[in-house]
N, C-alpha and C positions, 0 to 999 in steps of 0.2 A: 532128522530135522529137529530144530529147537523152536518151540513156540514161546514168544515173549509178548508182553503187553505193547500194543502199538504206541501208546502214550509214552512209555519209557524210551522207546527208540527216538521219538520226535523231541523229547526233552533233552536227550543227549545231543541231537543235531542242533538244537537251539543253543545249548551251552557252547558248542564248538564255534558256531557263528558269532556268539557274543564275545568269545575270547579271541576272536579274529585269527583263528587257525585256518589253515587252507582247507576250505570245505570241499573243493573239487577232489583233493587227495583223499579226503574222508569218504566221499561218494565212491571213489575207485576201490577203496578198501571194502566197503559194504558190498560192492558188486562182485569183486574177484573172490573174496573170502566168505562173505555172508550170503551171496547168491541173490541179492536183491538190487535191482538197477534203479537208476534215478527216475525212470518212467514208472517203475513199480511204486516208488515212494509217492509220486504225484497221485496215482490212483488210490493209494492208501489214505491220502489226505481228504479225498472227496468221498470215500466210502465209510461205512459205519463199522468196519472190522475192528474188533477190540483187540485182536491178537494178530501177530505176524510171524511167519515161519522163516527161520534162518538156518543156513547150513551148519553154523557153529553157534555156541552160546554167547551171550552178551559179554560175559566176563572175559572170555577168550578174545573177542573183538577189541575190547577196551585195552587189554594187555598189549595187543599188536599195535594199536594206535599210539600207545605210550612209547613203544619201541621206535616207532616212526618219528615221533616228536622229539624224543630225548636224544636219539642217535643220528637223526637226519637220514635214516635208512630208507631208501626208496620203497614205496608201497609194492612195486612190482617184485622186488626181491623178498619182501615179507610174505607175499602171497605166492611167490614162485611161478608167476604167470603174468602175461600182459596182452592186451588187445592191440592188434596192429592190422591195418586194412580191415578185411572182413573176417579175420581169424583170431583165435585165442592161442597164444604160444606159451609153451612151458619154458621157464627160465631157471637159471641158477647163477651163482656168482662167477661162473666160468664164462659167461657170455654177456654181451652188452644188452641193455634194454633197447629194443628197436625204437628209433625215433620217427616222428612224423615226417621229417625232412627226407629220410631215406626212401620214403615212398616214391620220390621223384625218380630214383634209379629204376624201379619197376615200371613206372609209367613211360619213361624214355625208351626203355628196351621194348616194351609191348607196342609202342607206337611206330616202331621201325617198319615202314611200309614194305620194304623188300622181304621181310620175314613173315608177313601175314599168311596164315593158313599153310605154312610150309613146315616140313619136318626139320626143325632147327635143333642143333646140339649147342647148348650154352654151358659155360663154366662159371661158377660162382666161387671166387677165390677168397678164403677166409670167411666161411659161411656163418660162423657163430651159431645162433639159435636156428639158422636155416630160413629166416624170414624172407629174404630176397628170393632165394632159389625156389622155395615152396610156393610163394605167391606167383612167380612166373610160370611154374609148372602147372599150377591149378588153373590159372587164368588163360594159359595158352596150351590147350590139351594136346596139340601135336608136337610140342617141344619136349626134348629130353635134356635133363640137367646132369651136370657133374659138379659136385660140391666138395671143396677141400677145406680143411682146417688143421692147423698145427697142433691143436689141443684135443686130445682124445675125449676128454670129458665134454667139451663143447660139441664134438661130433656126435656123441651119444644123445645129447639134447636135441640136436638137429634131426637125427634119425627118428627119435620119439615123436617130434612134432610132425615130421613127414608122414609117419604111419597113422597118426591121429587125424591129420587134416586132409591129406590128399587121397582121392578115391583111386588113384593109379600109382603103381610103383615106378614112376618115371624119373627118379633121381638116384644116381649112384654116389656114394660118399667115400672119400679117400682122406686118409690122415697124412699130412705132410705140409711142408712150407711152400705156399703159393703154387708155382707150376710143377714142383718136383715130382709129385705122385701122378702127374698127367702126361709124362713123356710119351707113352704109347698112344696118346690121342693126338699127337702132333699132326697138323694138317687136316684134322677132322672137325675142329671146333669152329662154329660159325660166329659165335658171339661170346666175348669175355666180359664179365662183370665183377666188380669188387668194390667194397666199402672198407678200405684198409685203414690202419691207424695213420692219422694225418696231423695230430696235434703236436706242435713244436714244444720244445722243452720249457721255454719261458711261460707259455700259455698253460701247459699241463700243471706246472707248479702252483698256478694261481686258481685252479679249478675248485669248485665248492666241495665241501666234505662229503656231500651226498653222492658225488661222482668219484672223487679220488679215494675215498675210504671203502667203496663197495664195488665199483665196476673194475673189470680186469685191466690192468695197466697195459698189458701186451696188445689189447684191442684198441687202445687209445693213443699211446705214445708213439709218435712218428719220428723220433730222433731230434737232433739239434734244430733242424729247420722244418721238421714235419714231413719231409719228402723221402726219407730213407726207404720205406717199403714201396712207395709209389714208383720210385726210380727202378727198384729191383723188378717189380712186376712188368714194367714197360720194357726194360732191357732184355728180360728173359722171354718176352712174348714171341 
């Protein structure tokens, strides 16, 4: 741990606000890398603590913030982690940053009344960081998951996240394209879930540099009309 003067941290926060930089992104950097949350900062303001403890030194934090502002590199990739739902996921450039919108997939699947309190086998195709599969398996303890990804590095990240987050080993991971590694599960899967690449060519080419320069194209680009992978998943189901 690194102890720094509290006033130095708040002076830096003030400078960022005055320069109209994204303060929410800065708070995320402080949380993920420095180990100090927004609520911790609030209590620091009203306390008389002269020093604050951070996981990294202030110089290192400032260097990472410059990397974010100069390159438009997402904070989540700089910190190699991201909060999603109630969990903290490890990330790399091999996987997408999990979006808030994707939480709807978990909520829709968990709300299926026919599957409540039953021993369900679900498949998560193109699992990436494993966020969907792990959330479903943790929040529905009777369920068993099968997660696939074509990228071996992405699968390693998902397996790490599962080991760290889930109290049970209730997900099996397979490397391969969509349904290909799951042929021996034919007829045994109750629920299939996927958040495949769906961005059409014209939209992909106009994405911001923070996305197009850092997030994996294979997890975003859905072909000319955005439906290439969706059609394949449906037709092979």
